[in-house]
PyMOL Python script that loads the backbone (N, CA, C, O; Angstrom):
from pymol import cmd

cmd.read_pdbstr("""\
ATOM      1  N   MET A   1     156.768 126.585 -64.332  1.00  0.00           N
ATOM      2  CA  MET A   1     156.642 126.131 -65.693  1.00  0.00           C
ATOM      3  C   MET A   1     157.942 126.374 -66.439  1.00  0.00           C
ATOM      4  O   MET A   1     158.659 127.334 -66.157  1.00  0.00           O
ATOM      5  N   GLY A   2     158.236 125.516 -67.378  1.00  0.00           N
ATOM      6  CA  GLY A   2     159.423 125.679 -68.205  1.00  0.00           C
ATOM      7  C   GLY A   2     160.670 125.144 -67.528  1.00  0.00           C
ATOM      8  O   GLY A   2     160.622 124.640 -66.406  1.00  0.00           O
ATOM      9  N   GLU A   3     161.768 125.261 -68.221  1.00  0.00           N
ATOM     10  CA  GLU A   3     163.058 124.769 -67.737  1.00  0.00           C
ATOM     11  C   GLU A   3     163.748 125.844 -66.906  1.00  0.00           C
ATOM     12  O   GLU A   3     163.642 127.036 -67.194  1.00  0.00           O
ATOM     13  N   ARG A   4     164.456 125.401 -65.870  1.00  0.00           N
ATOM     14  CA  ARG A   4     165.220 126.358 -65.063  1.00  0.00           C
ATOM     15  C   ARG A   4     166.487 126.801 -65.775  1.00  0.00           C
ATOM     16  O   ARG A   4     166.951 127.925 -65.582  1.00  0.00           O
ATOM     17  N   PHE A   5     167.052 125.917 -66.601  1.00  0.00           N
ATOM     18  CA  PHE A   5     168.309 126.185 -67.282  1.00  0.00           C
ATOM     19  C   PHE A   5     168.092 126.073 -68.791  1.00  0.00           C
ATOM     20  O   PHE A   5     167.144 125.422 -69.230  1.00  0.00           O
ATOM     21  N   PRO A   6     168.955 126.698 -69.587  1.00  0.00           N
ATOM     22  CA  PRO A   6     168.817 126.583 -71.046  1.00  0.00           C
ATOM     23  C   PRO A   6     168.922 125.132 -71.493  1.00  0.00           C
ATOM     24  O   PRO A   6     169.629 124.335 -70.876  1.00  0.00           O
ATOM     25  N   LEU A   7     168.221 124.795 -72.559  1.00  0.00           N
ATOM     26  CA  LEU A   7     168.316 123.459 -73.125  1.00  0.00           C
ATOM     27  C   LEU A   7     169.692 123.266 -73.728  1.00  0.00           C
ATOM     28  O   LEU A   7     170.282 124.211 -74.251  1.00  0.00           O
ATOM     29  N   GLN A   8     170.206 122.055 -73.661  1.00  0.00           N
ATOM     30  CA  GLN A   8     171.528 121.753 -74.206  1.00  0.00           C
ATOM     31  C   GLN A   8     171.457 121.672 -75.725  1.00  0.00           C
ATOM     32  O   GLN A   8     170.440 121.262 -76.284  1.00  0.00           O
ATOM     33  N   GLY A   9     172.519 122.056 -76.378  1.00  0.00           N
ATOM     34  CA  GLY A   9     172.577 121.992 -77.828  1.00  0.00           C
ATOM     35  C   GLY A   9     172.181 123.310 -78.465  1.00  0.00           C
ATOM     36  O   GLY A   9     171.839 124.278 -77.785  1.00  0.00           O
ATOM     37  N   GLU A  10     172.237 123.320 -79.788  1.00  0.00           N
ATOM     38  CA  GLU A  10     171.913 124.533 -80.530  1.00  0.00           C
ATOM     39  C   GLU A  10     170.687 124.295 -81.385  1.00  0.00           C
ATOM     40  O   GLU A  10     170.609 123.309 -82.118  1.00  0.00           O
ATOM     41  N   ALA A  11     169.752 125.183 -81.291  1.00  0.00           N
ATOM     42  CA  ALA A  11     168.573 125.146 -82.150  1.00  0.00           C
ATOM     43  C   ALA A  11     168.683 126.291 -83.147  1.00  0.00           C
ATOM     44  O   ALA A  11     169.220 127.355 -82.839  1.00  0.00           O
ATOM     45  N   ARG A  12     168.175 126.058 -84.322  1.00  0.00           N
ATOM     46  CA  ARG A  12     168.137 127.117 -85.328  1.00  0.00           C
ATOM     47  C   ARG A  12     166.723 127.653 -85.419  1.00  0.00           C
ATOM     48  O   ARG A  12     165.756 126.892 -85.461  1.00  0.00           O
ATOM     49  N   LEU A  13     166.617 128.948 -85.449  1.00  0.00           N
ATOM     50  CA  LEU A  13     165.316 129.590 -85.572  1.00  0.00           C
ATOM     51  C   LEU A  13     164.866 129.498 -87.021  1.00  0.00           C
ATOM     52  O   LEU A  13     165.509 130.038 -87.921  1.00  0.00           O
ATOM     53  N   ILE A  14     163.749 128.804 -87.232  1.00  0.00           N
ATOM     54  CA  ILE A  14     163.182 128.696 -88.577  1.00  0.00           C
ATOM     55  C   ILE A  14     162.335 129.920 -88.869  1.00  0.00           C
ATOM     56  O   ILE A  14     162.398 130.484 -89.961  1.00  0.00           O
ATOM     57  N   GLY A  15     161.539 130.331 -87.882  1.00  0.00           N
ATOM     58  CA  GLY A  15     160.689 131.491 -88.080  1.00  0.00           C
ATOM     59  C   GLY A  15     159.768 131.701 -86.898  1.00  0.00           C
ATOM     60  O   GLY A  15     159.832 130.978 -85.904  1.00  0.00           O
ATOM     61  N   THR A  16     158.924 132.683 -87.018  1.00  0.00           N
ATOM     62  CA  THR A  16     157.964 133.002 -85.966  1.00  0.00           C
ATOM     63  C   THR A  16     156.624 133.353 -86.599  1.00  0.00           C
ATOM     64  O   THR A  16     156.545 133.702 -87.777  1.00  0.00           O
ATOM     65  N   SER A  17     155.587 133.253 -85.801  1.00  0.00           N
ATOM     66  CA  SER A  17     154.270 133.762 -86.175  1.00  0.00           C
ATOM     67  C   SER A  17     153.849 134.696 -85.052  1.00  0.00           C
ATOM     68  O   SER A  17     154.652 134.991 -84.168  1.00  0.00           O
ATOM     69  N   SER A  18     152.655 135.149 -85.067  1.00  0.00           N
ATOM     70  CA  SER A  18     152.221 136.055 -84.008  1.00  0.00           C
ATOM     71  C   SER A  18     152.097 135.347 -82.662  1.00  0.00           C
ATOM     72  O   SER A  18     152.054 136.006 -81.623  1.00  0.00           O
ATOM     73  N   THR A  19     152.038 134.014 -82.666  1.00  0.00           N
ATOM     74  CA  THR A  19     151.841 133.279 -81.410  1.00  0.00           C
ATOM     75  C   THR A  19     152.817 132.130 -81.189  1.00  0.00           C
ATOM     76  O   THR A  19     152.795 131.521 -80.119  1.00  0.00           O
ATOM     77  N   HIS A  20     153.674 131.809 -82.159  1.00  0.00           N
ATOM     78  CA  HIS A  20     154.550 130.642 -82.045  1.00  0.00           C
ATOM     79  C   HIS A  20     155.963 130.933 -82.534  1.00  0.00           C
ATOM     80  O   HIS A  20     156.199 131.856 -83.313  1.00  0.00           O
ATOM     81  N   VAL A  21     156.893 130.114 -82.052  1.00  0.00           N
ATOM     82  CA  VAL A  21     158.292 130.155 -82.471  1.00  0.00           C
ATOM     83  C   VAL A  21     158.607 128.775 -83.045  1.00  0.00           C
ATOM     84  O   VAL A  21     158.287 127.759 -82.428  1.00  0.00           O
ATOM     85  N   PHE A  22     159.234 128.735 -84.227  1.00  0.00           N
ATOM     86  CA  PHE A  22     159.551 127.481 -84.896  1.00  0.00           C
ATOM     87  C   PHE A  22     161.059 127.262 -84.852  1.00  0.00           C
ATOM     88  O   PHE A  22     161.833 128.094 -85.324  1.00  0.00           O
ATOM     89  N   LEU A  23     161.466 126.131 -84.278  1.00  0.00           N
ATOM     90  CA  LEU A  23     162.885 125.824 -84.103  1.00  0.00           C
ATOM     91  C   LEU A  23     163.244 124.517 -84.797  1.00  0.00           C
ATOM     92  O   LEU A  23     162.410 123.622 -84.937  1.00  0.00           O
ATOM     93  N   TYR A  24     164.501 124.421 -85.230  1.00  0.00           N
ATOM     94  CA  TYR A  24     165.036 123.178 -85.794  1.00  0.00           C
ATOM     95  C   TYR A  24     166.267 122.802 -84.985  1.00  0.00           C
ATOM     96  O   TYR A  24     167.166 123.621 -84.791  1.00  0.00           O
ATOM     97  N   TRP A  25     166.306 121.559 -84.514  1.00  0.00           N
ATOM     98  CA  TRP A  25     167.438 121.034 -83.750  1.00  0.00           C
ATOM     99  C   TRP A  25     168.235 120.128 -84.682  1.00  0.00           C
ATOM    100  O   TRP A  25     167.849 118.977 -84.885  1.00  0.00           O
ATOM    101  N   PRO A  26     169.355 120.623 -85.265  1.00  0.00           N
ATOM    102  CA  PRO A  26     170.099 119.829 -86.245  1.00  0.00           C
ATOM    103  C   PRO A  26     170.728 118.558 -85.681  1.00  0.00           C
ATOM    104  O   PRO A  26     170.928 117.602 -86.430  1.00  0.00           O
ATOM    105  N   ALA A  27     171.041 118.514 -84.409  1.00  0.00           N
ATOM    106  CA  ALA A  27     171.696 117.332 -83.829  1.00  0.00           C
ATOM    107  C   ALA A  27     170.820 116.088 -83.946  1.00  0.00           C
ATOM    108  O   ALA A  27     171.332 114.990 -84.163  1.00  0.00           O
ATOM    109  N   ASN A  28     169.511 116.250 -83.804  1.00  0.00           N
ATOM    110  CA  ASN A  28     168.635 115.079 -83.894  1.00  0.00           C
ATOM    111  C   ASN A  28     167.598 115.207 -85.009  1.00  0.00           C
ATOM    112  O   ASN A  28     166.740 114.337 -85.156  1.00  0.00           O
ATOM    113  N   GLY A  29     167.669 116.286 -85.797  1.00  0.00           N
ATOM    114  CA  GLY A  29     166.765 116.473 -86.920  1.00  0.00           C
ATOM    115  C   GLY A  29     165.333 116.777 -86.530  1.00  0.00           C
ATOM    116  O   GLY A  29     164.418 116.600 -87.334  1.00  0.00           O
ATOM    117  N   ARG A  30     165.130 117.231 -85.313  1.00  0.00           N
ATOM    118  CA  ARG A  30     163.781 117.493 -84.803  1.00  0.00           C
ATOM    119  C   ARG A  30     163.370 118.946 -85.045  1.00  0.00           C
ATOM    120  O   ARG A  30     164.168 119.871 -84.890  1.00  0.00           O
ATOM    121  N   THR A  31     162.120 119.117 -85.423  1.00  0.00           N
ATOM    122  CA  THR A  31     161.522 120.442 -85.542  1.00  0.00           C
ATOM    123  C   THR A  31     160.560 120.616 -84.383  1.00  0.00           C
ATOM    124  O   THR A  31     159.848 119.683 -84.011  1.00  0.00           O
ATOM    125  N   GLU A  32     160.540 121.809 -83.815  1.00  0.00           N
ATOM    126  CA  GLU A  32     159.717 122.048 -82.631  1.00  0.00           C
ATOM    127  C   GLU A  32     158.958 123.363 -82.794  1.00  0.00           C
ATOM    128  O   GLU A  32     159.497 124.346 -83.303  1.00  0.00           O
ATOM    129  N   VAL A  33     157.720 123.364 -82.359  1.00  0.00           N
ATOM    130  CA  VAL A  33     156.889 124.566 -82.366  1.00  0.00           C
ATOM    131  C   VAL A  33     156.569 124.901 -80.917  1.00  0.00           C
ATOM    132  O   VAL A  33     156.009 124.080 -80.191  1.00  0.00           O
ATOM    133  N   LEU A  34     156.927 126.117 -80.498  1.00  0.00           N
ATOM    134  CA  LEU A  34     156.696 126.553 -79.130  1.00  0.00           C
ATOM    135  C   LEU A  34     155.745 127.738 -79.117  1.00  0.00           C
ATOM    136  O   LEU A  34     155.827 128.620 -79.971  1.00  0.00           O
ATOM    137  N   ALA A  35     154.855 127.753 -78.156  1.00  0.00           N
ATOM    138  CA  ALA A  35     154.028 128.944 -77.952  1.00  0.00           C
ATOM    139  C   ALA A  35     154.955 130.069 -77.513  1.00  0.00           C
ATOM    140  O   ALA A  35     155.852 129.851 -76.699  1.00  0.00           O
ATOM    141  N   ASP A  36     154.747 131.263 -78.040  1.00  0.00           N
ATOM    142  CA  ASP A  36     155.648 132.367 -77.699  1.00  0.00           C
ATOM    143  C   ASP A  36     155.667 132.651 -76.200  1.00  0.00           C
ATOM    144  O   ASP A  36     156.670 133.151 -75.690  1.00  0.00           O
ATOM    145  N   GLN A  37     154.603 132.349 -75.492  1.00  0.00           N
ATOM    146  CA  GLN A  37     154.559 132.560 -74.048  1.00  0.00           C
ATOM    147  C   GLN A  37     155.450 131.578 -73.298  1.00  0.00           C
ATOM    148  O   GLN A  37     155.781 131.814 -72.136  1.00  0.00           O
ATOM    149  N   ALA A  38     155.845 130.479 -73.942  1.00  0.00           N
ATOM    150  CA  ALA A  38     156.707 129.481 -73.314  1.00  0.00           C
ATOM    151  C   ALA A  38     158.186 129.837 -73.437  1.00  0.00           C
ATOM    152  O   ALA A  38     159.026 129.204 -72.799  1.00  0.00           O
ATOM    153  N   VAL A  39     158.511 130.832 -74.242  1.00  0.00           N
ATOM    154  CA  VAL A  39     159.904 131.211 -74.467  1.00  0.00           C
ATOM    155  C   VAL A  39     160.267 132.347 -73.522  1.00  0.00           C
ATOM    156  O   VAL A  39     159.714 133.444 -73.598  1.00  0.00           O
ATOM    157  N   ALA A  40     161.207 132.058 -72.630  1.00  0.00           N
ATOM    158  CA  ALA A  40     161.639 133.081 -71.674  1.00  0.00           C
ATOM    159  C   ALA A  40     162.766 133.936 -72.240  1.00  0.00           C
ATOM    160  O   ALA A  40     162.839 135.139 -71.990  1.00  0.00           O
ATOM    161  N   ARG A  41     163.657 133.283 -73.018  1.00  0.00           N
ATOM    162  CA  ARG A  41     164.829 134.003 -73.512  1.00  0.00           C
ATOM    163  C   ARG A  41     165.401 133.260 -74.707  1.00  0.00           C
ATOM    164  O   ARG A  41     165.387 132.030 -74.750  1.00  0.00           O
ATOM    165  N   MET A  42     165.901 134.007 -75.669  1.00  0.00           N
ATOM    166  CA  MET A  42     166.633 133.438 -76.803  1.00  0.00           C
ATOM    167  C   MET A  42     167.949 134.175 -76.897  1.00  0.00           C
ATOM    168  O   MET A  42     168.007 135.393 -76.729  1.00  0.00           O
ATOM    169  N   GLU A  43     169.009 133.427 -77.166  1.00  0.00           N
ATOM    170  CA  GLU A  43     170.329 134.035 -77.304  1.00  0.00           C
ATOM    171  C   GLU A  43     170.892 133.721 -78.671  1.00  0.00           C
ATOM    172  O   GLU A  43     170.736 132.615 -79.188  1.00  0.00           O
ATOM    173  N   ARG A  44     171.542 134.699 -79.241  1.00  0.00           N
ATOM    174  CA  ARG A  44     172.212 134.488 -80.512  1.00  0.00           C
ATOM    175  C   ARG A  44     173.655 134.105 -80.234  1.00  0.00           C
ATOM    176  O   ARG A  44     174.357 134.788 -79.488  1.00  0.00           O
ATOM    177  N   LEU A  45     174.088 133.016 -80.834  1.00  0.00           N
ATOM    178  CA  LEU A  45     175.468 132.578 -80.679  1.00  0.00           C
ATOM    179  C   LEU A  45     176.338 133.297 -81.691  1.00  0.00           C
ATOM    180  O   LEU A  45     175.875 133.643 -82.779  1.00  0.00           O
ATOM    181  N   PRO A  46     177.597 133.523 -81.339  1.00  0.00           N
ATOM    182  CA  PRO A  46     178.481 134.146 -82.325  1.00  0.00           C
ATOM    183  C   PRO A  46     178.631 133.227 -83.528  1.00  0.00           C
ATOM    184  O   PRO A  46     178.664 132.005 -83.388  1.00  0.00           O
ATOM    185  N   ARG A  47     178.721 133.816 -84.695  1.00  0.00           N
ATOM    186  CA  ARG A  47     178.872 133.039 -85.916  1.00  0.00           C
ATOM    187  C   ARG A  47     180.218 132.332 -85.903  1.00  0.00           C
ATOM    188  O   ARG A  47     181.242 132.933 -85.578  1.00  0.00           O
ATOM    189  N   ARG A  48     180.211 131.066 -86.256  1.00  0.00           N
ATOM    190  CA  ARG A  48     181.447 130.289 -86.277  1.00  0.00           C
ATOM    191  C   ARG A  48     182.264 130.698 -87.498  1.00  0.00           C
ATOM    192  O   ARG A  48     181.768 130.686 -88.624  1.00  0.00           O
ATOM    193  N   ARG A  49     183.508 131.055 -87.260  1.00  0.00           N
ATOM    194  CA  ARG A  49     184.385 131.433 -88.350  1.00  0.00           C
ATOM    195  C   ARG A  49     185.027 130.177 -88.930  1.00  0.00           C
ATOM    196  O   ARG A  49     185.429 129.294 -88.173  1.00  0.00           O
ATOM    197  N   PRO A  50     185.132 130.076 -90.249  1.00  0.00           N
ATOM    198  CA  PRO A  50     185.776 128.902 -90.840  1.00  0.00           C
ATOM    199  C   PRO A  50     187.256 128.872 -90.483  1.00  0.00           C
ATOM    200  O   PRO A  50     187.912 129.908 -90.369  1.00  0.00           O
ATOM    201  N   SER A  51     187.759 127.663 -90.312  1.00  0.00           N
ATOM    202  CA  SER A  51     189.185 127.516 -90.005  1.00  0.00           C
ATOM    203  C   SER A  51     189.987 127.787 -91.273  1.00  0.00           C
ATOM    204  O   SER A  51     189.426 127.886 -92.364  1.00  0.00           O
ATOM    205  N   VAL A  52     191.283 127.903 -91.122  1.00  0.00           N
ATOM    206  CA  VAL A  52     192.166 128.141 -92.267  1.00  0.00           C
ATOM    207  C   VAL A  52     192.037 127.000 -93.266  1.00  0.00           C
ATOM    208  O   VAL A  52     192.028 127.232 -94.475  1.00  0.00           O
ATOM    209  N   ALA A  53     191.937 125.758 -92.767  1.00  0.00           N
ATOM    210  CA  ALA A  53     191.808 124.596 -93.654  1.00  0.00           C
ATOM    211  C   ALA A  53     190.504 124.642 -94.434  1.00  0.00           C
ATOM    212  O   ALA A  53     190.479 124.306 -95.619  1.00  0.00           O
ATOM    213  N   GLU A  54     189.418 125.055 -93.783  1.00  0.00           N
ATOM    214  CA  GLU A  54     188.123 125.157 -94.481  1.00  0.00           C
ATOM    215  C   GLU A  54     188.167 126.258 -95.525  1.00  0.00           C
ATOM    216  O   GLU A  54     187.599 126.119 -96.609  1.00  0.00           O
ATOM    217  N   ASP A  55     188.850 127.367 -95.194  1.00  0.00           N
ATOM    218  CA  ASP A  55     188.990 128.467 -96.150  1.00  0.00           C
ATOM    219  C   ASP A  55     189.778 128.020 -97.372  1.00  0.00           C
ATOM    220  O   ASP A  55     189.424 128.363 -98.500  1.00  0.00           O
ATOM    221  N   ALA A  56     190.842 127.256 -97.156  1.00  0.00           N
ATOM    222  CA  ALA A  56     191.691 126.795 -98.258  1.00  0.00           C
ATOM    223  C   ALA A  56     190.966 125.809 -99.157  1.00  0.00           C
ATOM    224  O   ALA A  56     191.260 125.726-100.349  1.00  0.00           O
ATOM    225  N   ALA A  57     190.024 125.062 -98.599  1.00  0.00           N
ATOM    226  CA  ALA A  57     189.299 124.070 -99.376  1.00  0.00           C
ATOM    227  C   ALA A  57     188.304 124.708-100.339  1.00  0.00           C
ATOM    228  O   ALA A  57     187.822 124.040-101.253  1.00  0.00           O
ATOM    229  N   ARG A  58     187.993 125.965-100.155  1.00  0.00           N
ATOM    230  CA  ARG A  58     187.001 126.633-101.021  1.00  0.00           C
ATOM    231  C   ARG A  58     187.573 127.041-102.338  1.00  0.00           C
ATOM    232  O   ARG A  58     186.865 127.610-103.169  1.00  0.00           O
TER     233      ARG A  58
END
""", "prot")
cmd.dss("prot")
cmd.show_as("cartoon", "prot")
cmd.util.cbc("prot")
cmd.orient("prot")
């Protein structure tokens, strides 16, 4: 059951309940609800640092 490899792309964790995990996939605008038993592993990605140009634009 489940995927052998991590899903491609980045999902954002919206929240959790006692039995479900709520994810948002910004690339396609999809929201997904997973049973907590279906989640084998979650990884936190390092926070993206703004580039010098993005910093200057602020």
